[in-house]
C-alpha positions, 0 to 999 in steps of 0.5 A, spaced: 500 499 500 506 505 501 512 504 498 518 509 500 524 508 496 531 511 499 528 518 500 532 524 502 531 530 505 534 536 507 532 544 510 536 550 508 541 546 504 547 550 504 546 554 509 549 555 517 542 552 518 541 546 514 537 540 517 538 533 514 531 531 515 531 524 512 537 519 510 536 515 505 530 512 508 526 506 505 519 503 508 514 499 506 507 497 508 502 491 506 495 493 506 491 493 513 498 494 517 497 500 522 503 503 524 506 507 529 511 511 529 516 514 536 523 517 536 526 522 539 525 530 537 527 532 531 527 524 529 524 525 522 517 524 524 512 529 522 517 531 516 516 523 514 509 524 513 510 531 510 513 527 505 508 522 503 502 527 504 507 532 499 507 538 503 514 539 501 519 535 496 522 529 497 530 532 494 530 524 492 528 517 492 520 514 490 514 514 494 508 509 491 501 509 494 497 503 491 502 502 486 501 509 483 508 513 484 506 519 487 513 521 488 512 529 484 504 529 484 503 536 489 498 535 495 492 536 492 493 531 487 496 526 493 489 527 497 485 522 493 489 517 497 490 520 504 487 521 509 490 526 515 488 528 522 494 535 524 495 535 532 492 542 532 485 540 532 484 547 528 487 545 522 482 539 520 477 543 519 473 549 517 471 554 523 466 559 519 462 553 516 457 547 518 458 540 521 455 537 515 458 542 510 465 539 512 463 532 512 461 534 505 467 537 503 471 531 505 465 527 502 468 529 495 475 529 497 478 527 490 472 528 485 470 533 480 468 539 483 462 544 479 460 550 482 454 547 484 453 546 491 448 541 494 447 536 500 442 531 498 437 528 503 441 521 502 449 525 505 445 528 510 442 521 513 449 517 512 453 523 516 447 522 520 449 515 522 456 517 522 456 523 528 453 517 531 458 513 532 463 519 534 457 518 541 458 525 542 451 528 540 454 532 534 449 528 529 443 533 533 448 538 531 449 539 524 447 545 521 452 548 528 458 551 526 464 547 527 468 553 529 463 552 536 465 545 538 471 543 543 478 541 540 476 534 542 469 534 538 474 538 533 479 533 532 473 527 532 470 530 526 477 531 523 478 523 524 471 522 521 472 526 514 479 523 514 476 517 513 469 518 511 470 514 504 476 510 506 482 513 504 488 508 501 493 512 507 491 515 514 496 519 516 496 521 524 500 526 526 501 526 535 493 527 534 491 526 541 497 531 543 494 538 544 488 534 548 486 533 555 487 526 558 481 524 558 479 527 551 485 524 548 483 517 550 476 517 546 479 521 540 484 514 540 479 509 541 476 512 536 481 512 532 482 504 533 475 503 532 475 506 526 481 503 523 479 496 525 473 497 522 474 500 517 481 495 515 485 502 513 492 502 513 496 508 517 501 511 520 500 514 527 506 519 530 506 519 538 509 521 543 506 516 548 510 509 549 505 506 551 500 507 546 505 505 541 506 499 543 499 497 544 496 500 538 496 498 533 500 490 528 508 495 527 512 499 531 517 504 527 522 508 531 526 513 528 532 517 530 535 522 526 532 521 520 533 514 519 529 507 521 533 504 527 528 499 530 522 496 525 517 491 530 511 488 528 507 482 530 508 478 537 514 481 538 512 487 539 506 485 543 510 483 548 514 490 549 516 494 554 518 501 555 523 499 558 525 495 551 524 500 548 528 505 551 534 500 551 533 499 543 534 506 542 540 508 545 543 500 543 541 503 536 543 510 536 549 510 541 546 515 545 541 515 551 533 517 550 533 525 551 525 527 549 522 529 556 515 529 553 515 522 551 519 520 557 514 522 562 508 520 557 
């Protein structure tokens, strides 16, 4: 479902601020893989997701989704294949539009557009049933402006929008990090449910090692733009946080130094 082959990315090349973000990184995901990604600050986790989504162009290498080479395709073209949820709950929705209007935009992702704007009764019924799954009461507020929702409600709505039309790849970039613990758990439970029921292929960057171990069928650890540990199956299920810290030290030659992740 996803092939990332020997990609490189350097920001501010040949300047005093040069930063090698990805260094010959390769990755292969099977359909239905749910991969959690951990690593210290500046490891290249979010950069990897941004490269796949087309936010920044790669310097070299190749990216393919579902057998389609998207290496040089612009971000809006890749949106046909990719669903995405950001860390900031404000980024995934249009605050000035109604809940049903936001869902309508998501429902039309990757389709041809016209000047006609019409949400059919069939669509409204679909949105109502999908919103009920969130268990947040939003199905009774479909004409409310999204800007009136809480951060957790907006993030849950963004998750629904990202999966309304099943994407070939779902990208989750620390999408619960800005939420309080209770709300984060709610959104994370919804995430696990939607990925499982939809049999989606997903990549989730997280700072929480326990979540990284518990969720998904595969875990990847990154350091300085490279993958230094890749574990799946029964071996992943048996992991402890102490094992991850030991693996990081063994692979990188240094202690794990990310207070945010350690505290989580």
